[in-house]
N, C-alpha and C positions, 0 to 999 in steps of 0.2 A: 504494500500500500504506500502511496505517495501523497503527502499533504503539503500544499503550498499555493503560491500565486500562479495564475494563468491568464492568458490574454482574453479568454471568453469561456463560456460554458456554465453549467449549473453550479451554484455555490452551496457549500455545507451539505453536500449530497454525494455519497460514494457511487462512482460510476465505473463499471467494469469494462475494460478495454482488452483487446487481444493483439493489437499491433500498433506501431507508431502512427500509421495512417489514420487509425481511429482517433488517436490523441490529437492529431492535426485537425481532423474534421470537427471534433467536439470542442477542443480546448484551444485551438488556434495555432498549434505548433510552437516553434522556437520564438522566444521573446527575451531580449536582453535583461529585462527587469524580473524575469522568472527563472530562478535557479532550478525550480522543479522541472521546467520544460527541458532543460539540458540533462537533468538526472534521468528523466524518462527516456530521452533519446539514447543515453548511454546504457540504460537497462536493456533496450531492444537491440542495440548494436552488439551487446555481449551475450545474447542468447535468451533474453527474457521472453516469457510467453504472456500469461495473463497478469494484469495489474489493476488495482483499484485506485482511482484518482479522486481526491477531495480538493476542490478548488476553494480557496479562501480569499477574502478581500478586506481592505481597510478603508471604509468610507467611499467605496465606489458608487457610482450613480448610473441609473438606466436612462438611455435616450428615449424621448417621447416624440410622437408625430401624429398627424391627422390622416384620415383616409376619406376621400370625397372631394368634390370640386370646391375650390376656394370661393367663398361667397355663397355657397349652397349649404345643404346639410352635411355635416361631417361627424365621424366617430373618432374617439381618442384611443390611441394605441401606445404601448410602451414596449421597449426591447425586453426579450424574455429574461435577460440577466444583465448585470452591470458591465460597463466597459465602453471604451471608445469605439469598439467594433460596431456598436449599434448606430453610430453616427452616419453610416453609409446605407442605412435601411431606406427603402422607398415603398410606398403603398399605392395601389390603384383600385378603383371600383368601377364595375360596369353592371348593366342589367340586361344582358343578352341571354335569352333562354330559348329552349326548344319550343316549336310551335304548339306542342301539346300542352305546355304550361301556360303560354300566353292565351291560347284559345279558352282555357278554363279559368283564366284570370287568377290562378292561384299565386302568381308572383306578386299580385297586389294584396290579396286577402292574407297571405302568409308573410308579407313584407320581406320578400326575398331580394338578395343582391349577391353578386360575386365579388370576392375580395382576393387580391393578389399582393404578395409581399416579396420584395427582392432584396437580397443581401448583396450590396455593392462590392463587398470584399471577395466573396466566393462566387458571385453571380448565380447563386442558388435562388430559384423562384418557387415559392409555395403558393398553391392554388386552392382556394376554398370556394367551391361552387354552391349556390343556393343556400347561403347562410341567411339567417333571419334576424330582423330587428324586432320581432314579436316576442314578448315575454312568455316563457313557457313552451315555446316552439322546440321540437326535437333538434333543430339546427340553430338554436339561439347562438348568436355570434360569439359571445364571451366563452361559452362552454366549448364550442368547437375549437377556438384558439387555445384554450387551456389544455385540451386533450390531444390536439393534433399538430400544433405549431412549435417548431424549434426556435423561431425567430421573434415572435411578438405575443403579447397578451393584450386583451381589452383592458383599458385603463378605467378602473372604477367597478361598480356593481350595477347590474341591470335588475331593477325591481319592477319595471313596467315597460310597456312598449316604448321604443325610442324611434326618432325619425329615421327613415331610410336614407342612407348617405347618397348624395347626388353623384351620378357617374362623372368621372373626370373628363370625359369627352363631350359631355352635354354642352351644346351651344358653340362648339369650336367650328371654325371655318375650314375650308378644304386645305388651305396652306398649313394651318395648325395641325390638322389630322395627319399630315404627311411627316410630322416630326417623329423622332424616335419614341417608341412606346413609353420609355421610362424617362423622358425629358421632363423638365420642370413644368411644362405646359400640360402634360398628360398624366402626371403622377404627383404624389406628395412626397416631400423629403423632410428630414429632420431640420427644423429651422434654427437659426441662431438663438441661443438662450435655452435651448431644449436638448443640448448635447449630453451624452453620457460621459462618464469619466472612469479611469482605472483606479482612482483613489491613491492612497499612499502605500509605502512599503508595509508589509504585514509585520506584526510583532507578536509577542507571547500572548497578548490579550485575545487575538483572533483564534488562538488554539484552545486556551483554557480559562478565558475570562469568566466573569460572573454570569451564571445562568447557562453556560455552554453545555455542561454535562446534562442538566435536566432537559434542555432543548435538543440534545443530540446534535450539536453543532461543533465546528472546529475539530479538534482531536477526536471528540466523542461522536462525530458523524459516523465513525466506523462501527458504532453500535448497530447501524442499519445495514451492515454487511455480515453475512454468516461467518466468513472465515478469511483470515489473512495470516501469513506466516512471517513475513518480514515487514518492518516499518522503516520508511525513509522520510526524514524531515530535513530537506536541504536547507542551507543558510537562508535567513529571512530575505537577504538581498545579496548581490555579488560581493559586497564588502562588509556584510554584517552577519556574524555567526548567530545561531540560535542560542538562547540562554541556557545556563545550567539548570535552572529551575524547570524549564520546559523539558529538558532531557530527563530530569527525575520524574516528572509527571508522565512522560511518554513511557519510560521504563516501567513505572507502576502499572500503566494501562496494558503494556505488553505482558507483564506477569499475569494479569487478570485474564487476558485473551490467549495465553500460551503462545506468544509470538516473540520474535527477537527484533530489536532495534539495531540498525546499522548506523553507527555514530561517526560523523566526519570530525577529523581533528581540527581544532581551532586554527584560524589563519595565522595566529601569533606564533604557532609552533614552526620555527624556521630551521631547526636542527634537532639532532637526537637528544641533546641536553634539555631543550625546551619541552620535548615530548616526555622525557623521564620525570622532569619536575612537574609538568602540567598534570600528569595522570594522578598525582598525589594531592592536587589542589581541590578535588571534589567539586563543590558548588561555588568555589571562589572564581574570580575572573580568570579566563584562560584555562579553566578546568573543564571536565567533561561529565560532571554529575557524580552521583554516588555509585559505589560499586554494586553491580547487579549481574546475576546470571542470565538476564534477558537482554543484554546489550553487548555489542562488540565494537571496539574503537579501531579505526583504520587510519594509518599515517604512512606517507604524506598524502597531499592532494595530487591531482593528475594534471598533466599538461596535454591539451587537446586543441585542435583548430576550432575557431568560432566562425561558422559560415555566414553569420550576420555581420561580421567585420572582415570580410574578404579573406576568411580562413586564417586570420592572425592566431598565433598560438597563445592561449590564455590558461590560467589556473582554474580548475573546476573541482568541486566537491566529488569525492569518490563513491558516495553511497549508491548511486544509480548503477554504475559499472559493476560494483561488487555484488549488488543484488542480482544483476544479470548473470554473472558467473555462477552464483549460487543456483539460480534457476536452470542454467544450462547444464551444470553438473548433475543436478537432481534428475533432469530429463534424460540425460545420456547414460549416467552410471548408477542412478538410484540415490536415495536419500542417505544411504549408509556410506557413500563415498565423500570424503572431505573435499571441499572446493579448494584444492591446493596442488602444488607441483606444476609440471610442464603443461598440463591440460587447462590450468586456471590462468590462461593468458588474457590480459586485458586488451580488448580490441579497440582500435581508434585512438589509442593513447600514444603520444609521441615521446613522452618522458615523465619524470616525476618532479614535483616542485622541490623536493629535497632528495638528491641521490643518496642511497644508503649502501654500505658494504655488508657482506654477510656477517662479519663480526658485530657490526652495529645492529643489525637485525637481531642477533643473538642477545644483545643487551636489552632490547625493547620487549621481546617476547615474555620474559619472566615478569614484566611489569603489567602484562595484560594488554599490550598494544600489538596489533597485527600490522606488520609492515607490508605495504604494497610493493610488488616487484614487477 
């Protein structure tokens, strides 16, 4: 299981994925502000199979937009989840129906209309035919969007009939009707002042803050998944380690769920001496939490290319790659085979942030630190 920040996707909800393509589709792929996105990439590059993803955010906001011709009746929509991804959404309405419907006039009595939503980032278009503005109708628009749309929700609650939104093409002349279907003239966009935001970098509060456990949010969103064996919480941000108190809370939760946490070494560990001293600091700064049988600390961090920065070599947390090696070994050799030796090669790695010799590795192992090689 991976918990952290992502570019898009459901929040505080465990989502099962089977490959990195699914992560890209649901959560937006690599993002420089998301250490989790790179950890999940490394997991699959190193042989991972299934993963549970929990997206968190800190004060992110949803984009909002209207659907229907400007100056006519409109309905209010909001992005399905927070983030700037929603700023590229567009909506269209029409009332083009088969002759069987118009002959019986059910499109008027049932207050029917067609709604189309386009994601400008992925160019995905969702089509909702014969949705209704009539309260209690089986195709009531808010219920349809809640159950079928990955992109938007109806903003507000429908408690009575609402006006049918005016089709975007109503009253347009021939020249305007020749414009591209998703142009400003023929569709609705997210207007200035209604944009979504990605919020700030996440912190401990997003994982274990007040009320999170009872609401099954943050770390405790994993209560809504049946099983996970490994837990990875990458750094809060590229330059910000997770706190030792969060590590302790996560270790306690892993004990309860019979899972193991893969712990990244702090960025302040620049050599073997830092690591040997840091492991004894517990919950102090540059420590790694309390001693636990449900956690494993890996040192050092990994050097890998960043495709978002022209493949420049950067330092990344190791937890995703290590989890991938664990999964690969379990799948190929069985859970009884330790993920070590020549078969436990880290793929996609160009080097280590701190090169270590075999004698230095031997000094770290008795301290409970596993050296990456």
